[in-house]
C-alpha positions in Angstrom: 111.4 118.7 77.2 109.2 121.7 78.1 111.6 122.7 80.9 114.4 123.4 78.4 112.1 125.8 76.4 112.0 129.5 77.1 108.8 131.0 78.2 108.0 132.4 74.7 108.7 129.0 73.1 106.4 127.0 75.3 103.1 126.2 73.7 99.8 127.4 75.0 97.5 124.8 76.5 95.4 124.4 73.3 98.5 123.5 71.4 100.0 121.4 74.1 98.5 118.1 72.9 99.6 118.8 69.3 103.1 119.6 70.4 103.3 116.6 72.7 102.1 114.3 69.9 104.8 115.8 67.5 107.5 115.4 70.1 106.5 111.8 70.9 106.5 110.8 67.2 110.0 112.4 66.7 111.3 110.6 69.7 109.8 107.3 68.6 111.4 107.7 65.1 114.8 108.2 66.8 114.4 105.2 69.0 113.1 102.9 66.3 116.2 103.6 64.1 117.8 100.1 63.8 121.0 101.4 62.1 122.5 103.1 65.1 126.1 102.2 65.8 126.8 99.9 68.7 128.6 102.6 70.7 125.4 104.5 70.8 123.3 101.6 72.2 123.3 103.1 75.7 122.0 106.4 74.3 119.3 104.4 72.5 118.3 102.7 75.7 118.2 106.0 77.5 116.1 107.5 74.8 113.7 104.5 75.0 113.3 105.1 78.7 112.6 108.8 78.1 110.0 107.9 75.4 108.3 105.6 77.9 108.3 108.3 80.6 106.9 110.8 78.0 104.2 108.3 76.9 103.1 107.9 80.5 103.0 111.7 81.1 101.2 112.2 77.7 98.6 109.5 78.6 98.1 111.2 82.0 97.6 114.5 80.3 95.2 113.3 77.5 93.3 110.4 79.0 89.6 110.7 79.7 88.7 111.2 83.3 86.1 108.4 83.4 88.3 105.6 82.1 89.9 103.4 84.8 93.4 102.6 83.9 94.7 99.7 86.0 98.2 101.2 86.1 97.0 104.5 87.6 94.0 103.5 89.7 95.0 102.0 93.0 91.4 101.6 94.1 90.9 99.2 91.2 93.1 96.7 93.0 90.8 96.8 96.0 87.7 96.5 93.8 89.2 93.4 92.2 89.8 91.9 95.6 86.1 92.6 96.6 85.0 90.9 93.4 87.3 87.9 94.1 85.9 87.5 97.6 82.4 87.7 96.3 83.1 85.1 93.6 84.6 82.7 96.2 81.6 83.2 98.5 79.2 82.5 95.7 81.2 79.5 94.5 81.2 77.9 98.0 77.7 78.9 99.3 75.5 78.6 96.2 75.8 74.8 95.8 74.9 74.5 99.5 71.9 76.7 99.1 70.7 74.8 96.1 71.1 71.4 97.7 70.0 72.0 101.2 67.9 75.2 101.6 64.3 74.4 100.5 62.5 77.6 101.3 63.5 81.2 101.0 63.5 83.1 104.3 64.6 86.7 104.8 67.6 86.1 107.1 71.3 87.0 107.1 72.1 84.7 104.2 69.4 86.3 102.1 70.7 89.8 102.8 74.3 88.8 102.1 73.1 87.3 98.7 71.3 90.5 97.8 74.3 92.6 98.7 76.5 90.4 96.5 74.0 90.7 93.7 74.3 94.5 93.9 78.1 94.2 94.0 78.0 92.1 90.8 75.6 94.5 89.2 77.8 97.5 90.1 80.8 95.6 88.6 78.9 95.1 85.3 78.0 98.8 85.2 81.6 99.8 85.8 83.0 97.4 83.2 80.6 98.2 80.4 79.5 101.8 80.9 
């Protein structure tokens, strides 16, 4: 949409969000019009696709930097995998420790448990703050 505007018509950065919001609302009104004739159904689908693409670009432009959006954060997938492995380890090893380990010794299992405690603590901080 901005590419079709001349240089003098393009908004300055301060007005970019306002212009993008206005353009998005106009496009959504056109797409949500249920009274469109059947021969224009393809145009309606194409417009819906453009609105979706525009929404993604708009969200990329306006979203806060500290929010992790799962659609745009590939590292979040790896973090979820780390949490999954940690949960599986905890589910399998903790019953064994409770049933058969009588005294606490500082050994490999103790260190692994403290590392996992830190991973879970870090996950809570990332989820809530």
